[in-house]
N, CA, C and O of each residue as an XYZ file, in Angstrom:
596
protein
N       0.850     -1.177      0.000
C       0.000      0.000      0.000
C       0.891      1.235      0.000
O       1.836      1.330      0.783
N       0.586      2.171     -0.878
C       1.314      3.437     -0.949
C       0.711      4.416      0.047
O      -0.510      4.509      0.170
N       1.559      5.143      0.756
C       1.123      6.178      1.683
C       1.448      7.541      1.094
O       2.562      7.772      0.622
N       0.477      8.437      1.122
C       0.684      9.809      0.668
C       0.168     10.738      1.763
O      -1.011     10.707      2.115
N       1.068     11.566      2.294
C       0.697     12.563      3.303
C       0.460     13.879      2.584
O       1.330     14.372      1.865
N      -0.733     14.447      2.784
C      -1.115     15.687      2.102
C      -1.447     16.733      3.159
O      -2.293     16.508      4.024
N      -0.772     17.883      3.081
C      -1.062     19.017      3.956
C      -1.949     19.988      3.189
O      -1.578     20.456      2.113
N      -3.138     20.297      3.750
C      -4.138     21.101      3.055
C      -4.645     22.199      3.974
O      -4.853     21.973      5.166
N      -4.847     23.397      3.413
C      -5.504     24.453      4.171
C      -6.712     25.021      3.436
O      -7.453     25.828      3.997
N      -6.918     24.610      2.190
C      -8.063     25.049      1.392
C      -8.491     23.870      0.520
O      -7.692     23.348     -0.258
N      -9.747     23.452      0.648
C     -10.210     22.247     -0.036
C     -10.179     22.400     -1.559
O      -9.742     21.486     -2.259
N     -10.634     23.530     -2.074
C     -10.667     23.718     -3.528
C      -9.260     23.713     -4.123
O      -9.024     23.077     -5.150
N      -8.336     24.408     -3.493
C      -6.958     24.450     -3.971
C      -6.310     23.072     -3.866
O      -5.584     22.651     -4.766
N      -6.575     22.372     -2.766
C      -6.034     21.036     -2.582
C      -6.551     20.057     -3.628
O      -5.783     19.258     -4.164
N      -7.853     20.113     -3.921
C      -8.412     19.234     -4.948
C      -7.825     19.527     -6.316
O      -7.591     18.614     -7.108
N      -7.587     20.796     -6.590
C      -6.985     21.181     -7.867
C      -5.586     20.581     -8.010
O      -5.227     20.113     -9.090
N      -4.796     20.588     -6.944
C      -3.460     20.011     -6.993
C      -3.487     18.479     -7.003
O      -2.615     17.844     -7.596
N      -4.480     17.897     -6.352
C      -4.557     16.443     -6.253
C      -5.208     15.779     -7.464
O      -5.080     14.568     -7.640
N      -5.894     16.538     -8.290
C      -6.631     15.961     -9.414
C      -5.762     15.092    -10.331
O      -6.192     13.989    -10.670
N      -4.573     15.520    -10.749
C      -3.747     14.629    -11.585
C      -3.347     13.344    -10.868
O      -3.240     12.297    -11.507
N      -3.126     13.397     -9.568
C      -2.754     12.205     -8.817
C      -3.942     11.254     -8.672
O      -3.764     10.036     -8.657
N      -5.134     11.797     -8.566
C      -6.322     10.961     -8.413
C      -6.608     10.176     -9.687
O      -7.085      9.043     -9.621
N      -6.327     10.759    -10.827
C      -6.554     10.071    -12.093
C      -5.551      8.955    -12.297
O      -5.862      7.968    -12.964
N      -4.354      9.085    -11.741
C      -3.314      8.087    -11.937
C      -3.325      6.956    -10.935
O      -2.616      5.969    -11.127
N      -4.124      7.066     -9.845
C      -4.095      6.030     -8.810
C      -5.122      4.942     -9.041
O      -5.193      4.021     -8.227
N      -5.916      4.983    -10.085
C      -6.960      3.994    -10.308
C      -6.426      2.600    -10.538
O      -7.070      1.630    -10.137
N      -5.281      2.462    -11.165
C      -4.714      1.146    -11.419
C      -3.545      0.899    -10.475
O      -2.814      1.821    -10.114
N      -3.381     -0.350    -10.086
C      -2.252     -0.674     -9.208
C      -2.703     -0.908     -7.789
O      -3.878     -1.166     -7.527
N      -1.756     -0.815     -6.873
C      -2.068     -1.089     -5.475
C      -2.848      0.069     -4.853
O      -2.772      1.200     -5.332
N      -3.599     -0.216     -3.784
C      -4.375      0.848     -3.137
C      -3.472      1.873     -2.459
O      -2.307      1.611     -2.162
N      -4.039      3.025     -2.230
C      -3.296      4.134     -1.630
C      -3.931      4.498     -0.300
O      -5.154      4.489     -0.163
N      -3.099      4.818      0.674
C      -3.582      5.359      1.946
C      -3.280      6.852      1.932
O      -2.120      7.265      1.946
N      -4.338      7.652      1.903
C      -4.196      9.107      1.929
C      -4.230      9.548      3.382
O      -5.179      9.246      4.106
N      -3.209     10.253      3.804
C      -3.149     10.808      5.152
C      -3.257     12.321      4.990
O      -2.290     12.993      4.630
N      -4.447     12.839      5.263
C      -4.742     14.253      5.023
C      -4.603     15.012      6.338
O      -5.245     14.678      7.334
N      -3.762     16.029      6.326
C      -3.534     16.853      7.511
C      -4.077     18.249      7.219
O      -3.582     18.944      6.332
N      -5.086     18.647      7.965
C      -5.695     19.965      7.788
C      -4.941     21.015      8.582
O      -4.780     20.894      9.797
N      -4.482     22.043      7.891
C      -3.751     23.148      8.523
C      -4.695     24.340      8.629
O      -4.859     25.094      7.670
N      -5.302     24.505      9.772
C      -6.279     25.583      9.974
C      -5.601     26.940      9.856
O      -4.432     27.084     10.212
N      -6.336     27.948      9.352
C      -5.754     29.294      9.269
C      -5.408     29.826     10.657
O      -6.022     29.465     11.661
N      -4.418     30.685     10.672
C      -4.004     31.279     11.946
C      -5.066     32.248     12.430
O      -5.671     32.976     11.643
N      -5.279     32.246     13.718
C      -6.190     33.215     14.319
C      -5.409     34.485     14.593
O      -4.221     34.444     14.914
N      -6.076     35.591     14.464
C      -5.408     36.848     14.764
C      -5.116     36.930     16.259
O      -5.728     36.232     17.067
N      -4.198     37.772     16.597
C      -3.814     37.922     18.002
C      -5.002     38.388     18.833
O      -5.185     37.945     19.967
N      -5.805     39.277     18.270
C      -6.933     39.814     19.014
C      -8.022     38.761     19.209
O      -8.654     38.696     20.263
N      -8.231     37.947     18.193
C      -9.256     36.917     18.286
C      -8.868     35.848     19.304
O      -9.684     35.452     20.137
N      -7.625     35.385     19.236
C      -7.198     34.316     20.143
C      -7.058     34.815     21.582
O      -7.066     34.027     22.527
N      -6.932     36.123     21.732
C      -6.778     36.703     23.063
C      -8.063     36.564     23.882
O      -8.014     36.408     25.102
N      -9.220     36.621     23.199
C     -10.493     36.620     23.904
C     -11.213     35.286     23.870
O     -12.293     35.153     24.444
N     -10.629     34.290     23.202
C     -11.264     32.979     23.143
C     -10.530     32.003     24.052
O      -9.303     32.025     24.149
N     -11.288     31.160     24.704
C     -10.688     30.119     25.529
C     -10.080     29.052     24.617
O     -10.458     28.930     23.452
N      -9.155     28.301     25.149
C      -8.485     27.251     24.368
C      -9.493     26.232     23.838
O      -9.349     25.744     22.717
N     -10.499     25.913     24.627
C     -11.524     24.959     24.203
C     -12.289     25.509     23.000
O     -12.594     24.764     22.069
N     -12.599     26.800     23.012
C     -13.319     27.414     21.890
C     -12.449     27.431     20.638
O     -12.948     27.202     19.536
N     -11.152     27.700     20.795
C     -10.251     27.669     19.634
C     -10.148     26.265     19.056
O     -10.175     26.092     17.837
N     -10.031     25.260     19.922
C      -9.967     23.877     19.455
C     -11.271     23.460     18.787
O     -11.252     22.729     17.797
N     -12.393     23.912     19.312
C     -13.689     23.616     18.704
C     -13.783     24.243     17.318
O     -14.269     23.611     16.380
N     -13.319     25.485     17.187
C     -13.344     26.153     15.887
C     -12.461     25.415     14.885
O     -12.860     25.229     13.736
N     -11.274     24.992     15.302
C     -10.384     24.233     14.413
C     -11.030     22.917     13.987
O     -10.903     22.504     12.834
N     -11.718     22.266     14.911
C     -12.399     21.018     14.590
C     -13.506     21.214     13.570
O     -13.642     20.417     12.641
N     -14.303     22.271     13.731
C     -15.374     22.558     12.765
C     -14.798     22.923     11.409
O     -15.325     22.507     10.377
N     -13.710     23.705     11.404
C     -13.055     24.063     10.147
C     -12.545     22.810      9.449
O     -12.730     22.649      8.242
N     -11.904     21.925     10.204
C     -11.348     20.695      9.632
C     -12.464     19.797      9.091
O     -12.309     19.207      8.021
N     -13.571     19.686      9.803
C     -14.690     18.871      9.326
C     -15.204     19.375      7.987
O     -15.535     18.583      7.104
N     -15.271     20.706      7.836
C     -15.747     21.290      6.577
C     -14.781     20.989      5.435
O     -15.216     20.632      4.341
N     -13.486     21.126      5.672
C     -12.488     20.857      4.630
C     -12.439     19.371      4.302
O     -12.395     18.995      3.131
N     -12.446     18.523      5.329
C     -12.366     17.076      5.105
C     -13.605     16.556      4.390
O     -13.512     15.617      3.600
N     -14.773     17.157      4.658
C     -15.996     16.691      3.989
C     -15.935     16.944      2.483
O     -16.615     16.253      1.725
N     -15.151     17.899      2.035
C     -14.990     18.159      0.600
C     -13.896     17.300     -0.014
O     -13.987     16.928     -1.184
N     -12.856     16.979      0.763
C     -11.712     16.230      0.227
C     -11.875     14.713      0.279
O     -11.542     14.021     -0.684
N     -12.377     14.199      1.379
C     -12.403     12.755      1.598
C     -13.188     11.999      0.535
O     -12.702     10.966      0.075
N     -14.382     12.449      0.109
C     -15.091     11.690     -0.932
C     -14.306     11.575     -2.237
O     -14.357     10.535     -2.895
N     -13.587     12.617     -2.619
C     -12.795     12.564     -3.853
C     -11.617     11.619     -3.710
O     -11.262     10.929     -4.666
N     -11.004     11.574     -2.532
C      -9.849     10.706     -2.317
C     -10.257      9.242     -2.156
O      -9.521      8.348     -2.573
N     -11.409      8.992     -1.561
C     -11.868      7.625     -1.319
C     -12.646      7.068     -2.501
O     -13.165      5.954     -2.423
N     -12.738      7.808     -3.579
C     -13.530      7.409     -4.747
C     -13.041      6.106     -5.362
O     -13.861      5.315     -5.830
N     -11.743      5.853     -5.379
C     -11.177      4.648     -5.985
C     -11.043      3.498     -4.993
O     -10.355      2.518     -5.279
N     -11.684      3.601     -3.839
C     -11.565      2.560     -2.835
C     -10.329      2.695     -1.976
O      -9.967      1.759     -1.264
N      -9.673      3.845     -2.029
C      -8.479      4.079     -1.220
C      -8.875      4.400      0.215
O      -9.995      4.832      0.485
N      -7.942      4.182      1.122
C      -8.157      4.482      2.532
C      -7.759      5.926      2.802
O      -6.736      6.394      2.301
N      -8.565      6.638      3.594
C      -8.282      8.035      3.919
C      -8.291      8.202      5.431
O      -9.248      7.814      6.100
N      -7.215      8.784      5.968
C      -7.128      9.118      7.387
C      -6.944     10.624      7.489
O      -6.216     11.219      6.694
N      -7.597     11.238      8.458
C      -7.530     12.690      8.598
C      -6.949     13.058      9.960
O      -7.180     12.384     10.963
N      -6.192     14.145      9.959
C      -5.574     14.679     11.167
C      -5.649     16.203     11.111
O      -5.771     16.788     10.035
N      -5.575     16.830     12.268
C      -5.480     18.288     12.341
C      -4.031     18.619     12.683
O      -3.427     17.981     13.546
N      -3.479     19.619     12.002
C      -2.069     19.971     12.155
C      -1.771     20.458     13.561
O      -2.576     21.128     14.208
N      -0.588     20.093     13.998
C      -0.076     20.569     15.279
C       0.842     21.761     15.008
O       0.929     22.224     13.871
N       1.520     22.256     16.028
C       2.335     23.461     15.893
C       3.516     23.264     14.949
O       3.762     24.118     14.097
N       4.252     22.161     15.079
C       5.444     21.938     14.268
C       5.145     20.870     13.218
O       5.007     19.692     13.549
N       5.047     21.279     11.951
C       4.655     20.360     10.895
C       5.729     19.334     10.569
O       5.404     18.196     10.231
N       7.001     19.711     10.663
C       8.049     18.742     10.335
C       8.095     17.605     11.355
O       8.326     16.456     10.977
N       7.882     17.898     12.628
C       7.845     16.817     13.618
C       6.585     15.976     13.461
O       6.609     14.773     13.720
N       5.479     16.601     13.037
C       4.266     15.829     12.790
C       4.449     14.906     11.593
O       3.942     13.784     11.596
N       5.171     15.364     10.567
C       5.461     14.516      9.414
C       6.282     13.308      9.837
O       5.996     12.185      9.424
N       7.296     13.534     10.657
C       8.130     12.429     11.139
C       7.317     11.418     11.941
O       7.505     10.211     11.787
N       6.415     11.902     12.797
C       5.612     10.969     13.595
C       4.622     10.200     12.721
O       4.353      9.030     12.991
N       4.074     10.836     11.674
C       3.167     10.131     10.765
C       3.910      9.059      9.971
O       3.368      7.982      9.719
N       5.145      9.351      9.579
C       5.947      8.357      8.860
C       6.278      7.185      9.776
O       6.255      6.035      9.337
N       6.582      7.457     11.034
C       6.851      6.376     11.986
C       5.608      5.518     12.216
O       5.697      4.299     12.362
N       4.453      6.175     12.246
C       3.206      5.475     12.529
C       2.717      4.661     11.330
O       2.241      3.540     11.507
N       2.826      5.207     10.107
C       2.238      4.573      8.924
C       3.263      4.001      7.954
O       2.876      3.330      6.998
N       4.524      4.233      8.157
C       5.546      3.734      7.247
C       5.944      4.792      6.230
O       5.472      5.928      6.273
N       6.819      4.398      5.318
C       7.339      5.315      4.291
C       6.190      5.959      3.517
O       5.204      5.295      3.198
N       6.317      7.249      3.217
C       5.231      7.970      2.557
C       5.784      9.068      1.653
O       6.853      9.626      1.898
N       5.026      9.358      0.607
C       5.292     10.550     -0.199
C       4.584     11.710      0.479
O       3.513     11.540      1.062
N       5.184     12.886      0.399
C       4.638     14.052      1.091
C       4.295     15.116      0.069
O       5.113     15.459     -0.785
N       3.072     15.638      0.161
C       2.613     16.672     -0.754
C       2.131     17.862      0.063
O       1.256     17.728      0.918
N       2.708     19.024     -0.207
C       2.300     20.260      0.456
C       1.307     20.967     -0.460
O       1.705     21.652     -1.402
N       0.015     20.802     -0.183
C      -1.039     21.375     -1.013
C      -1.680     22.580     -0.338
O      -2.867     22.845     -0.529
N      -0.903     23.304      0.445
C      -1.425     24.515      1.088
C      -1.357     25.672      0.108
O      -0.410     25.795     -0.668
N      -2.372     26.512      0.156
C      -2.425     27.683     -0.725
C      -1.412     28.718     -0.259
O      -1.428     29.119      0.905
N      -0.517     29.161     -1.170
C       0.428     30.215     -0.766
C      -0.315     31.524     -0.507
O      -1.245     31.879     -1.232
N       0.103     32.223      0.522
C      -0.541     33.485      0.891
C       0.451     34.625      0.747
O       1.630     34.484      1.073
N      -0.028     35.737      0.264
C       0.819     36.896      0.028
C       1.335     37.439      1.351
O       0.552     37.732      2.255
N       2.641     37.574      1.466
C       3.260     38.160      2.643
C       3.396     37.217      3.818
O       3.837     37.633      4.889
N       3.024     35.948      3.645
C       3.123     34.985      4.746
C       4.000     33.823      4.314
O       3.746     33.194      3.286
N       5.021     33.540      5.090
C       5.895     32.403      4.812
C       5.285     31.159      5.439
O       5.036     31.127      6.644
N       5.045     30.138      4.630
C       4.469     28.900      5.125
C       5.538     28.067      5.819
O       6.684     28.011      5.373
N       5.156     27.432      6.898
C       6.066     26.574      7.662
C       6.396     25.338      6.826
O       5.489     24.745      6.241
N       7.657     24.935      6.753
C       8.005     23.728      5.980
C       7.423     22.474      6.633
O       7.315     22.396      7.856
N       7.047     21.482      5.794
C       6.456     20.256      6.312
C       7.504     19.176      6.575
O       7.221     18.204      7.276
N       8.700     19.329      6.029
C       9.808     18.417      6.322
C      11.041     19.246      6.649
O      11.103     20.440      6.354
N      12.006     18.602      7.256
C      13.230     19.319      7.618
C      14.048     19.698      6.384
O      14.820     20.656      6.429
N      13.892     18.963      5.290
C      14.679     19.230      4.082
C      13.963     20.108      3.067
O      14.541     20.439      2.032
N      12.730     20.491      3.332
C      11.982     21.317      2.383
C      12.545     22.734      2.358
O      12.713     23.370      3.399
N      12.832     23.214      1.157
C      13.306     24.585      1.010
C      12.151     25.537      1.262
O      11.041     25.322      0.775
N      12.410     26.572      2.011
C      11.367     27.529      2.338
C      11.599     28.799      1.544
O      12.660     29.417      1.631
N      10.600     29.179      0.772
C      10.687     30.391     -0.029
C      10.244     31.568      0.829
O       9.138     31.579      1.369
N      11.105     32.534      0.944
C      10.792     33.717      1.753
C      10.441     34.873      0.832
O      11.212     35.238     -0.055
N       9.264     35.440      1.060
C       8.839     36.572      0.249
C       9.423     37.860      0.798
O       9.912     38.700      0.043
N       9.371     38.013      2.106
C       9.952     39.186      2.744
C       9.379     40.488      2.219
O       8.250     40.531      1.730
N      10.163     41.545      2.323
C       9.700     42.861      1.913
C       9.724     43.041      0.404
O       9.017     43.901     -0.123
N      10.524     42.248     -0.303
C      10.574     42.383     -1.756
C       9.227     42.052     -2.400
O       8.875     42.636     -3.424
N       8.477     41.127     -1.815
C       7.145     40.802     -2.327
C       6.207     41.994     -2.230
O       5.425     42.246     -3.146
N       6.281     42.731     -1.122
C       5.457     43.920     -0.954
C       5.868     45.009     -1.944
O       5.011     45.650     -2.553
N       7.170     45.220     -2.106
C       7.636     46.239     -3.034
C       7.212     45.906     -4.465
O       6.813     46.797     -5.214
N       7.295     44.653     -4.842
C       6.895     44.239     -6.183
C       5.402     44.464     -6.392
O       4.990     44.904     -7.465
N       4.590     44.169     -5.387
C       3.143     44.362     -5.508
C       2.787     45.841     -5.628
O       1.945     46.214     -6.446
N       3.424     46.683     -4.817
C       3.151     48.119     -4.869
C       3.618     48.703     -6.205
O       2.924     49.531     -6.796
N       4.780     48.278     -6.674
C       5.292     48.778     -7.948
C       4.391     48.356     -9.108
O       4.135     49.154    -10.009
N       3.910     47.113     -9.095
C       3.038     46.675    -10.185
C       1.694     47.370    -10.126
O       1.118     47.679    -11.169
N       1.174     47.628     -8.920
C      -0.078     48.357     -8.805
C       0.093     49.799     -9.302
O      -0.786     50.342     -9.971
N       1.227     50.405     -8.967
C       1.503     51.754     -9.449
C       1.625     51.791    -10.966
O       1.176     52.744    -11.603
N       2.225     50.772    -11.542
C       2.354     50.693    -12.983
C       0.992     50.555    -13.647
O       0.754     51.161    -14.692
N       0.101     49.775    -13.065
C      -1.239     49.622    -13.623
C      -2.013     50.935    -13.570
O      -2.725     51.277    -14.514
N      -1.874     51.668    -12.473
C      -2.568     52.963    -12.349
C      -1.999     53.961    -13.338
O      -2.744     54.755    -13.913
N      -0.695     53.933    -13.544
C      -0.057     54.887    -14.457
C      -0.437     54.624    -15.902
O      -0.495     55.562    -16.697
N      -0.695     53.380    -16.262
C      -1.040     53.079    -17.654
C      -2.483     53.428    -17.985
O      -2.835     53.533    -19.159
N      -3.316     53.607    -16.981
C      -4.707     53.995    -17.252
C      -4.742     55.432    -17.570
O      -5.813     55.980    -17.833
């Protein structure tokens, strides 16, 4: 059985990235999909006024909504699907999932966000830093668009 660990924070974006893999898994041995939902970060002000139980409840409801869109598409070919909610350190969670389920391919299907550096899912994953140059490029391109009108 092939194991594939998928990190997802948006169901539509994740399905778009997984679609080519879903078409290719129909023949051959079954696949175990290990889907890890990475809930969006709460703002400092929001998390300041919510109890830990309320934050965990919100993450659970968010994960249920995302998993309800992903799991039927992944289990369509008779594959096994396991779902988890992301913990603080994704690389250590990846290591523990590999220890628990065996060797696995890892797919980072999280939607990139402007101005936010995504946490790497493995220790060897290269992390692309946008930094301030991303902001300068966006402002310059917006200024160029306004100037051409």
